[in-house]
Residue frames relative to the residue before (quaternion, step in Angstrom):
aa qw qx qy qz dx dy dz
X 1.0000 0.0000 0.0000 0.0000 0.00 0.00 0.00
X 0.4783 0.6945 -0.4222 0.3326 3.58 1.23 -0.14
X 0.6416 0.5630 -0.3522 0.3839 3.63 0.78 -0.85
X 0.7241 0.4395 -0.2876 0.4469 3.63 0.71 -1.04
X 0.5963 0.5898 -0.3290 0.4340 3.57 1.14 -0.71
X 0.6705 0.5181 -0.2922 0.4435 3.38 0.98 -0.99
X 0.6207 0.5587 -0.3034 0.4589 3.62 1.22 -0.74
X 0.6704 0.4923 -0.3001 0.4671 3.42 1.03 -0.89
X 0.6282 0.5165 -0.3386 0.4732 3.70 1.02 -0.78
X 0.6224 0.5490 -0.3267 0.4522 3.57 0.96 -0.76
X 0.6378 0.5038 -0.3218 0.4856 3.66 1.02 -0.74
X 0.6073 0.5365 -0.3561 0.4653 3.57 1.02 -0.73
X 0.6707 0.4709 -0.3208 0.4748 3.70 0.68 -0.81
X 0.6697 0.5162 -0.3346 0.4161 3.64 0.85 -0.66
X 0.8132 0.1929 -0.0700 0.5447 3.61 0.92 -0.86
X 0.1703 0.8563 -0.4807 0.0813 3.55 1.21 0.33
X 0.6717 0.5289 -0.3242 0.4049 3.65 0.83 -0.78
X 0.7282 0.3981 -0.2199 0.5127 3.54 1.13 -0.67
X 0.6573 0.5319 -0.3218 0.4260 3.76 0.88 -0.43
X 0.2720 -0.6389 0.6818 0.2300 3.37 -1.43 0.48
X 0.8209 -0.1300 0.1619 0.5320 3.52 -0.32 -1.38
X 0.2013 -0.7636 0.5924 0.1594 3.64 -1.04 0.57
X 0.2557 -0.7359 0.6140 0.1268 3.51 -1.07 0.74
X 0.0847 -0.7953 0.6003 0.0052 3.55 -0.70 1.16
X 0.0578 -0.8023 0.5934 0.0284 3.64 -0.79 0.94
X 0.1285 -0.7974 0.5893 -0.0190 3.41 -0.90 1.22
X 0.1743 -0.7386 0.6416 0.1118 3.58 -0.82 0.99
X 0.0078 -0.7537 0.6569 0.0163 3.57 -0.80 0.98
X 0.7411 -0.4177 0.2920 0.4370 3.45 -1.39 0.02
X 0.8038 0.3315 -0.1427 0.4729 3.61 0.91 -0.92
X 0.8261 -0.0248 -0.0180 0.5627 3.54 1.19 -0.40
X 0.3987 -0.6640 0.5719 0.2703 3.53 -1.39 0.04
X 0.1529 -0.8190 0.5529 0.0097 3.48 -0.75 1.18
X 0.0800 -0.7817 0.6137 0.0762 3.59 -0.93 0.83
X 0.0898 -0.8037 0.5882 0.0085 3.54 -0.87 1.00
X 0.2270 -0.7389 0.6131 0.1629 3.56 -1.21 0.55
X 0.1645 -0.7454 0.6442 0.0491 3.63 -0.89 1.15
X 0.2825 -0.7808 0.5290 0.1751 3.61 -0.54 1.02
X 0.6792 -0.4978 0.3365 0.4214 3.63 -1.24 0.14
X 0.6440 0.4651 -0.3675 0.4837 3.69 1.22 0.16
X 0.4703 -0.6968 0.3865 0.3793 3.54 1.49 0.42
X 0.4676 0.6209 -0.4857 0.3999 3.60 1.00 0.89
X 0.4572 -0.6345 0.5211 0.3419 3.53 -1.21 0.46
X 0.2687 -0.7966 0.5349 0.0843 3.50 -0.72 1.19
X 0.7997 -0.0939 0.1476 0.5744 3.54 0.89 -0.95
X 0.0380 0.7883 -0.6136 -0.0260 3.61 -1.27 0.27
X 0.1042 -0.7558 0.6453 0.0386 3.54 -1.26 0.61
X 0.1086 -0.7868 0.6030 0.0740 3.54 -1.21 0.53
X 0.0899 -0.7849 0.6112 0.0472 3.45 -1.25 0.53
X 0.4484 -0.7244 0.4357 0.2904 3.62 -0.72 0.83
X 0.2718 -0.7466 0.5854 0.1613 3.53 -1.20 0.57
X 0.4098 -0.7103 0.5105 0.2587 3.51 -0.75 1.04
X 0.0279 -0.8209 0.5699 0.0238 3.50 -0.87 0.75
X 0.2316 -0.7344 0.6137 0.1744 3.61 -1.27 0.51
X 0.1792 -0.7882 0.5779 0.1122 3.53 -0.99 0.58
X 0.1179 -0.8395 0.5290 0.0384 3.70 0.34 1.20
X 0.7466 0.2457 -0.1304 0.6043 3.60 1.19 -0.66
X 0.5293 -0.5814 0.4842 0.3840 3.60 -1.09 0.66
X 0.8333 0.2365 -0.1973 0.4592 3.54 -0.91 1.04
X 0.6843 0.4503 -0.2600 0.5112 3.48 1.30 -0.06
X 0.0973 -0.7751 0.6169 0.0957 3.53 -1.28 0.34
X 0.1770 -0.7787 0.5986 0.0625 3.46 -1.27 0.69
X 0.1923 -0.7863 0.5837 0.0633 3.55 -0.99 0.84
X 0.4062 -0.6464 0.5855 0.2727 3.57 -1.00 0.87
X 0.4603 -0.6611 0.4952 0.3254 3.74 -0.79 0.86
X 0.6296 0.5246 -0.3594 0.4463 3.72 0.94 -0.57
X 0.5992 0.5220 -0.3509 0.4954 3.68 1.14 -0.56
X 0.6583 0.4741 -0.3530 0.4662 3.64 0.91 -0.70
X 0.6365 0.5209 -0.3482 0.4498 3.53 0.91 -0.71
X 0.6551 0.5377 -0.2634 0.4609 3.56 1.00 -0.96
X 0.6417 0.4900 -0.3017 0.5071 3.69 1.01 -0.80
X 0.6427 0.5191 -0.3571 0.4357 3.60 0.82 -0.68
X 0.6238 0.5404 -0.2952 0.4814 3.53 1.03 -0.84
X 0.6402 0.5107 -0.2787 0.5017 3.57 0.86 -1.09
X 0.7292 0.4476 -0.2691 0.4422 3.64 0.54 -1.03
X 0.7334 0.4565 -0.2478 0.4386 3.57 0.96 -0.83
X 0.5498 0.6761 -0.3828 0.3068 3.55 1.14 -0.87
X 0.7034 0.4760 -0.3110 0.4265 3.62 0.67 -0.90
X 0.6953 0.4753 -0.2580 0.4734 3.67 1.14 -0.55
X 0.6324 0.6298 -0.3632 0.2676 3.60 0.83 -0.98
X 0.7089 0.4495 -0.2202 0.4969 3.62 1.09 -0.69
X 0.6690 0.5362 -0.2996 0.4186 3.50 1.08 -0.48
X 0.7863 0.2692 -0.1304 0.5406 3.60 1.11 -0.66
X 0.4431 -0.6549 0.5451 0.2785 3.55 -1.40 0.53
X 0.1069 -0.8284 0.5498 0.0019 3.46 0.25 1.46
X 0.1133 -0.7859 0.6077 0.0120 3.60 -1.01 1.06
X 0.8003 0.1007 -0.0691 0.5870 3.59 1.22 -0.25
X 0.1864 -0.7809 0.5916 0.0745 3.46 -1.20 0.63
X 0.1023 -0.7827 0.6131 0.0321 3.65 -0.81 0.92
X 0.1060 -0.8013 0.5872 0.0437 3.63 -0.93 0.93
X 0.0187 0.7736 -0.6331 -0.0194 3.54 -0.85 0.80
X 0.1436 -0.7784 0.6111 -0.0005 3.51 -0.89 1.25
X 0.7145 -0.4134 0.3916 0.4065 3.44 -1.32 0.21
X 0.4664 -0.7344 0.4093 0.2751 3.59 -0.39 1.26
X 0.7385 0.4823 -0.1937 0.4296 3.63 0.88 -0.93
X 0.7558 0.3069 -0.1790 0.5500 3.56 1.30 0.04
X 0.0174 -0.7619 0.6471 0.0205 3.52 -1.31 0.36
X 0.4161 -0.6612 0.5888 0.2073 3.45 -1.50 0.57
X 0.1416 -0.7756 0.6072 0.0984 3.72 -0.77 0.94
């Protein structure tokens, strides 16, 4: 989880004067995590929601795109009304995409 958080913190430093809170969303193999970075570049809050996975091949994992959508909503819901969000960053598993 370190890589996406570092990217979000870098964004805060670039536009710190104009931003309030930034919402970072990270899809990992086992769960979706949402973090809030405040205008002081500090981590203010985070939530996480598990992603159901299937393993049709040994050592592999597949996710249903609808599950990914659902986990984002579940991870973000507790944060969205509590913070003044002015930007959103999304990090997804680098070797996959949804068309």
